[in-house]
N, C-alpha and C positions, 0 to 999 in steps of 0.2 A: 504494500500500500504506500503510495507516494505521500510526500509532505503536503501537497495541495489537497489530497483527499482527507487527510487528518484535520487540516484547517477547516474544510467544509463541514466535517463531522462535529466540529466545535461551534462554528459560527451559525449553522442552520438551526440547531435547537435554541441557541441564545436569541437569534432573531425571532423565532416563533414565540418564545417566551415573552419577548418585548411587545410584539404586535398583538398577541392574543390575550395576555394577562396584564402586563405592567401599564401599557398605554391606556387601555379602557378604564382601569382603576384610577389612574391619575385624572382622567377626564371627569369621572364621577366625583372625585374629591374636590376638584375645582368647582364643579356645579353646586355641590353641597355648601361649600364655603361662600359662594356667591349668594345662594338663597338665604343663608343665615345672616349675611351682612345686609341684605335688602329687606329683612323682616321689619314690619311696622306694627304699631298697636292697632287693634281691630281687624287685623288680617285673620282670615279663617285658614287653619292649617291642619295637617295630619301629622302625628308623630310616627316615629319608626315602629312603634308598637301598635299602630292603627287607631289611636285615639284622636277623635276630631275635637276641635275647640277653637275659640276665638282668643287671640292674644290680648290680655288686659294690661300687662306690664312687661317691659323688656329690660333685662339687666345685661351686664357684660357677658356673663356665663350662664344665665338662666332666664326663663320666661314664666309668666303666670298665664295659664290657659283656663278660660271659663268653659267647662265641658257641659254644663247644664246651668239653667238660671240659678245664680247664687253659689254654684259649686266651682271653686277655683283650685287648680292643682299646679304646683311648681314643677317644671321640667328643666333639664339641662338644655341649653340652646342647641347643642348638637343633636338632640333627639327629634328636632323638627325635620321631617322627611320631605314635605311638600306643602306648597301654598295651594289652597282650594280656590279656584276661580269659578264663580257662579256665572252662568249665562242667563242674563235677565230675560231674554226672549223665551227661554224654556219655562220660566216661572208663570207666564201669562196665559199659557195654553193657546188654543186656536181661536184667535179673536176674529 
């Protein structure tokens, strides 16, 4: 086996690892950081555990979510998975 073949046997799995695992993970992390930086009070969000709520207070590392009228739970800011965007047109039905 030549030296070039050995180099390919090393580079090919490394390139596959980068493009299939490392790069997509980095993109997800950047998107999560962007979302957490753009959060604002009164945003409706879903946590990583699937709990829906409205942000009532934003701290540097935590948020308070109102999950039901009068029920507020404190979460780590990193636990916010996504912002819920309501489509106003779907709320009115067929007018």
